[in-house]
A tleap script that builds the chain and sets N, CA, C and O, in Angstrom:
source leaprc.protein.ff14SB
mol = sequence {
  NMET ARG VAL PHE TYR PHE SER PRO GLU SER
  GLY VAL TYR GLN GLY GLU GLY PHE LEU ASP
  GLU ARG ASP LEU GLU ARG VAL GLU ALA LEU
  THR PRO ILE ALA PRO PRO ARG TYR ALA LYS
  GLY GLU VAL PRO VAL PHE ASN ALA THR THR
  GLN SER TRP MET LEU LEU LYS VAL PRO GLN
  LYS PRO HIE LEU SER CGLN
}
set mol.1.N position { -12.350 27.178 26.458 }
set mol.1.CA position { -12.430 28.346 27.641 }
set mol.1.C position { -10.747 28.478 27.853 }
set mol.1.O position { -9.746 27.797 27.634 }
set mol.2.N position { -11.257 30.393 28.677 }
set mol.2.CA position { -9.578 30.352 28.976 }
set mol.2.C position { -8.982 30.810 30.365 }
set mol.2.O position { -9.186 31.887 30.925 }
set mol.3.N position { -8.345 29.953 30.718 }
set mol.3.CA position { -8.194 29.980 32.542 }
set mol.3.C position { -7.074 30.388 32.892 }
set mol.3.O position { -6.154 30.012 32.167 }
set mol.4.N position { -6.765 31.135 33.891 }
set mol.4.CA position { -5.899 31.634 34.524 }
set mol.4.C position { -5.423 30.710 35.917 }
set mol.4.O position { -6.390 30.515 36.654 }
set mol.5.N position { -4.342 30.202 36.342 }
set mol.5.CA position { -3.459 29.689 37.043 }
set mol.5.C position { -2.744 30.002 37.945 }
set mol.5.O position { -1.905 30.886 37.774 }
set mol.6.N position { -2.857 29.482 38.919 }
set mol.6.CA position { -2.240 30.099 40.280 }
set mol.6.C position { -2.104 28.994 41.278 }
set mol.6.O position { -2.720 27.933 41.378 }
set mol.7.N position { -0.588 29.809 42.399 }
set mol.7.CA position { -0.150 29.003 43.096 }
set mol.7.C position { -1.475 28.330 44.124 }
set mol.7.O position { -2.309 29.164 44.475 }
set mol.8.N position { -1.671 26.990 44.569 }
set mol.8.CA position { -2.462 26.638 45.402 }
set mol.8.C position { -2.768 27.315 46.553 }
set mol.8.O position { -3.745 27.950 46.949 }
set mol.9.N position { -0.897 26.811 47.317 }
set mol.9.CA position { -0.467 27.786 48.513 }
set mol.9.C position { -0.593 28.990 49.073 }
set mol.9.O position { -1.049 29.398 50.142 }
set mol.10.N position { 0.024 29.593 47.907 }
set mol.10.CA position { 0.227 31.390 48.172 }
set mol.10.C position { -0.696 32.211 46.920 }
set mol.10.O position { -0.627 33.418 46.684 }
set mol.11.N position { -1.196 31.633 46.508 }
set mol.11.CA position { -2.664 32.221 45.597 }
set mol.11.C position { -1.599 33.564 44.220 }
set mol.11.O position { -2.150 34.356 43.456 }
set mol.12.N position { -0.159 33.357 44.365 }
set mol.12.CA position { 0.930 33.609 43.246 }
set mol.12.C position { 0.026 33.335 42.317 }
set mol.12.O position { -0.760 32.400 42.470 }
set mol.13.N position { 0.014 34.612 40.535 }
set mol.13.CA position { -0.341 33.882 39.949 }
set mol.13.C position { 0.444 33.319 38.926 }
set mol.13.O position { 1.659 33.461 39.071 }
set mol.14.N position { 0.057 32.720 37.937 }
set mol.14.CA position { 1.502 30.921 36.892 }
set mol.14.C position { 1.043 31.222 36.255 }
set mol.14.O position { 1.009 30.086 35.783 }
set mol.15.N position { 0.162 32.113 35.149 }
set mol.15.CA position { -0.271 31.645 33.770 }
set mol.15.C position { -1.373 31.941 32.965 }
set mol.15.O position { -2.411 32.081 33.611 }
set mol.16.N position { -1.443 32.037 32.118 }
set mol.16.CA position { -2.826 30.662 31.691 }
set mol.16.C position { -2.320 30.062 30.570 }
set mol.16.O position { -1.246 30.047 29.967 }
set mol.17.N position { -3.654 29.459 30.443 }
set mol.17.CA position { -4.008 28.422 28.996 }
set mol.17.C position { -5.529 28.734 28.603 }
set mol.17.O position { -6.253 29.725 28.513 }
set mol.18.N position { -5.631 27.172 28.394 }
set mol.18.CA position { -7.186 26.894 27.239 }
set mol.18.C position { -7.868 25.645 28.415 }
set mol.18.O position { -7.218 24.676 28.807 }
set mol.19.N position { -8.740 25.835 28.667 }
set mol.19.CA position { -9.493 24.276 29.371 }
set mol.19.C position { -10.785 23.836 28.525 }
set mol.19.O position { -11.022 24.635 27.618 }
set mol.20.N position { -11.315 23.193 28.572 }
set mol.20.CA position { -13.352 22.897 28.247 }
set mol.20.C position { -13.311 22.634 29.834 }
set mol.20.O position { -12.781 22.078 30.796 }
set mol.21.N position { -14.430 23.597 29.257 }
set mol.21.CA position { -15.712 24.185 30.257 }
set mol.21.C position { -15.628 22.541 31.285 }
set mol.21.O position { -15.212 22.319 32.422 }
set mol.22.N position { -15.931 22.100 30.760 }
set mol.22.CA position { -16.641 20.272 31.856 }
set mol.22.C position { -15.095 20.188 32.425 }
set mol.22.O position { -15.157 20.380 33.639 }
set mol.23.N position { -13.853 19.993 32.046 }
set mol.23.CA position { -12.736 19.699 33.288 }
set mol.23.C position { -12.588 20.696 34.134 }
set mol.23.O position { -11.766 20.440 35.014 }
set mol.24.N position { -13.352 22.330 34.238 }
set mol.24.CA position { -12.947 23.059 34.720 }
set mol.24.C position { -13.082 22.154 36.589 }
set mol.24.O position { -12.991 23.029 37.451 }
set mol.25.N position { -13.229 20.983 37.099 }
set mol.25.CA position { -13.697 21.011 38.359 }
set mol.25.C position { -12.383 19.896 38.433 }
set mol.25.O position { -11.699 19.732 39.443 }
set mol.26.N position { -12.197 19.183 37.158 }
set mol.26.CA position { -11.199 18.024 38.063 }
set mol.26.C position { -9.903 19.678 38.199 }
set mol.26.O position { -10.049 20.467 39.132 }
set mol.27.N position { -9.428 19.767 37.746 }
set mol.27.CA position { -8.343 20.300 38.003 }
set mol.27.C position { -8.265 22.205 38.894 }
set mol.27.O position { -8.753 23.271 38.517 }
set mol.28.N position { -7.488 21.878 40.043 }
set mol.28.CA position { -7.171 22.995 41.285 }
set mol.28.C position { -6.610 24.185 40.630 }
set mol.28.O position { -6.393 23.803 39.480 }
set mol.29.N position { -6.225 25.524 40.731 }
set mol.29.CA position { -6.121 26.700 41.374 }
set mol.29.C position { -6.376 26.829 40.186 }
set mol.29.O position { -6.683 25.682 39.863 }
set mol.30.N position { -6.495 27.699 38.952 }
set mol.30.CA position { -7.548 27.987 38.485 }
set mol.30.C position { -8.672 28.334 38.295 }
set mol.30.O position { -9.386 27.556 38.928 }
set mol.31.N position { -9.550 29.405 37.543 }
set mol.31.CA position { -10.223 30.394 37.271 }
set mol.31.C position { -10.494 30.982 35.984 }
set mol.31.O position { -9.538 31.238 35.252 }
set mol.32.N position { -11.739 31.246 35.588 }
set mol.32.CA position { -11.578 32.012 34.853 }
set mol.32.C position { -11.719 33.352 34.568 }
set mol.32.O position { -11.764 33.929 33.481 }
set mol.33.N position { -11.792 33.839 35.890 }
set mol.33.CA position { -11.615 35.320 36.511 }
set mol.33.C position { -10.029 35.634 35.702 }
set mol.33.O position { -8.955 35.081 35.942 }
set mol.34.N position { -10.350 36.781 34.624 }
set mol.34.CA position { -8.493 36.863 34.143 }
set mol.34.C position { -8.188 38.274 35.989 }
set mol.34.O position { -8.955 38.797 36.797 }
set mol.35.N position { -6.686 38.269 35.775 }
set mol.35.CA position { -6.083 39.273 36.900 }
set mol.35.C position { -5.860 40.490 36.195 }
set mol.35.O position { -5.751 40.930 35.050 }
set mol.36.N position { -5.845 40.753 37.099 }
set mol.36.CA position { -5.920 42.432 36.584 }
set mol.36.C position { -4.833 43.170 36.037 }
set mol.36.O position { -3.789 42.926 36.643 }
set mol.37.N position { -4.713 43.945 35.153 }
set mol.37.CA position { -3.120 44.905 34.923 }
set mol.37.C position { -2.038 44.500 36.032 }
set mol.37.O position { -2.232 43.842 37.054 }
set mol.38.N position { -1.276 44.863 35.732 }
set mol.38.CA position { -0.546 44.738 36.627 }
set mol.38.C position { 1.416 45.268 35.808 }
set mol.38.O position { 1.831 44.892 34.712 }
set mol.39.N position { 1.976 45.935 36.548 }
set mol.39.CA position { 3.184 46.476 36.414 }
set mol.39.C position { 4.572 46.550 36.930 }
set mol.39.O position { 4.556 47.049 38.055 }
set mol.40.N position { 5.765 46.242 36.533 }
set mol.40.CA position { 7.189 45.808 37.211 }
set mol.40.C position { 6.866 45.955 38.630 }
set mol.40.O position { 5.936 46.736 38.834 }
set mol.41.N position { 7.381 45.417 39.658 }
set mol.41.CA position { 7.239 45.489 40.744 }
set mol.41.C position { 5.660 44.959 41.704 }
set mol.41.O position { 5.270 44.722 42.847 }
set mol.42.N position { 5.322 44.990 40.673 }
set mol.42.CA position { 3.872 43.590 41.607 }
set mol.42.C position { 3.827 42.753 41.169 }
set mol.42.O position { 4.496 42.514 40.163 }
set mol.43.N position { 2.744 41.623 41.898 }
set mol.43.CA position { 2.967 40.209 41.118 }
set mol.43.C position { 0.375 39.619 40.904 }
set mol.43.O position { -0.109 39.652 42.035 }
set mol.44.N position { 0.133 39.537 40.662 }
set mol.44.CA position { -1.223 39.591 41.483 }
set mol.44.C position { -1.392 38.460 41.843 }
set mol.44.O position { -0.682 37.550 41.414 }
set mol.45.N position { -2.369 38.266 42.709 }
set mol.45.CA position { -2.740 37.184 43.916 }
set mol.45.C position { -4.009 36.846 43.976 }
set mol.45.O position { -4.912 37.682 44.017 }
set mol.46.N position { -4.255 35.138 43.990 }
set mol.46.CA position { -5.803 34.957 43.735 }
set mol.46.C position { -6.347 34.511 45.283 }
set mol.46.O position { -5.546 33.969 46.044 }
set mol.47.N position { -7.417 34.705 45.612 }
set mol.47.CA position { -8.358 35.439 46.883 }
set mol.47.C position { -9.461 33.819 46.806 }
set mol.47.O position { -10.679 33.735 46.646 }
set mol.48.N position { -8.719 33.034 46.940 }
set mol.48.CA position { -10.032 31.721 46.132 }
set mol.48.C position { -11.307 31.904 47.197 }
set mol.48.O position { -12.392 31.466 46.814 }
set mol.49.N position { -11.232 32.507 48.470 }
set mol.49.CA position { -12.654 32.446 49.306 }
set mol.49.C position { -13.452 33.379 48.740 }
set mol.49.O position { -14.678 33.289 48.798 }
set mol.50.N position { -12.777 34.443 48.090 }
set mol.50.CA position { -13.368 35.778 47.903 }
set mol.50.C position { -13.580 35.929 46.323 }
set mol.50.O position { -14.190 36.894 45.862 }
set mol.51.N position { -12.869 34.601 45.267 }
set mol.51.CA position { -12.706 34.602 44.138 }
set mol.51.C position { -12.029 36.160 43.291 }
set mol.51.O position { -12.495 36.634 42.255 }
set mol.52.N position { -11.625 36.350 43.559 }
set mol.52.CA position { -10.687 38.005 43.027 }
set mol.52.C position { -9.137 38.163 43.000 }
set mol.52.O position { -8.356 37.339 43.477 }
set mol.53.N position { -8.941 38.827 42.648 }
set mol.53.CA position { -6.930 39.526 42.379 }
set mol.53.C position { -7.234 40.641 42.963 }
set mol.53.O position { -7.984 41.616 43.013 }
set mol.54.N position { -5.778 39.744 43.645 }
set mol.54.CA position { -5.343 41.523 44.321 }
set mol.54.C position { -4.118 41.329 43.547 }
set mol.54.O position { -3.637 40.410 42.884 }
set mol.55.N position { -3.534 43.426 44.111 }
set mol.55.CA position { -2.163 43.164 43.797 }
set mol.55.C position { -1.277 43.296 44.740 }
set mol.55.O position { -1.838 43.335 45.836 }
set mol.56.N position { 0.135 43.402 44.825 }
set mol.56.CA position { 0.714 43.022 45.817 }
set mol.56.C position { 1.753 43.528 45.549 }
set mol.56.O position { 1.931 43.196 44.377 }
set mol.57.N position { 2.955 44.395 45.996 }
set mol.57.CA position { 4.080 44.876 45.591 }
set mol.57.C position { 5.041 43.898 46.261 }
set mol.57.O position { 4.897 43.176 47.248 }
set mol.58.N position { 6.157 44.111 45.353 }
set mol.58.CA position { 7.225 42.261 45.394 }
set mol.58.C position { 8.327 43.640 45.908 }
set mol.58.O position { 8.321 44.623 45.168 }
set mol.59.N position { 9.226 43.670 47.141 }
set mol.59.CA position { 9.477 44.234 48.127 }
set mol.59.C position { 10.924 43.650 46.961 }
set mol.59.O position { 11.222 42.572 46.448 }
set mol.60.N position { 11.738 45.574 46.948 }
set mol.60.CA position { 12.700 45.251 45.780 }
set mol.60.C position { 13.735 45.549 46.577 }
set mol.60.O position { 13.518 46.633 47.119 }
set mol.61.N position { 14.737 45.096 46.890 }
set mol.61.CA position { 16.399 44.701 46.916 }
set mol.61.C position { 17.416 46.047 46.823 }
set mol.61.O position { 17.803 46.288 45.679 }
set mol.62.N position { 17.875 46.910 47.834 }
set mol.62.CA position { 18.893 47.821 47.557 }
set mol.62.C position { 19.920 47.629 46.523 }
set mol.62.O position { 20.784 46.772 46.340 }
set mol.63.N position { 19.595 48.576 45.972 }
set mol.63.CA position { 21.383 47.956 45.364 }
set mol.63.C position { 22.329 48.778 46.602 }
set mol.63.O position { 22.172 49.578 47.524 }
set mol.64.N position { 23.412 47.977 45.920 }
set mol.64.CA position { 25.118 48.345 47.331 }
set mol.64.C position { 25.764 48.906 46.877 }
set mol.64.O position { 25.870 48.461 45.734 }
set mol.65.N position { 26.827 50.320 47.107 }
set mol.65.CA position { 27.399 50.664 46.884 }
set mol.65.C position { 28.387 50.135 46.609 }
set mol.65.O position { 28.186 48.923 46.690 }
set mol.66.N position { 29.624 50.390 46.247 }
set mol.66.CA position { 31.346 49.740 46.243 }
set mol.66.C position { 32.184 50.678 46.312 }
set mol.66.O position { 33.389 50.430 46.322 }
savepdb mol mol.pdb
quit
């Protein structure tokens, strides 16, 4: 089964992999729910309580002029 990993502390998407269904209960911080598509400057974050993903904007650093 395809699974999607997230940080247990922040919920930030960490990647994907494959796992036997019977092993799902033994591994923390993963879900079979795919994250939404995201663009540059966005990051998927999983909410374990609601079992859903949301997209957060990543703050951009301003470019310094010289």
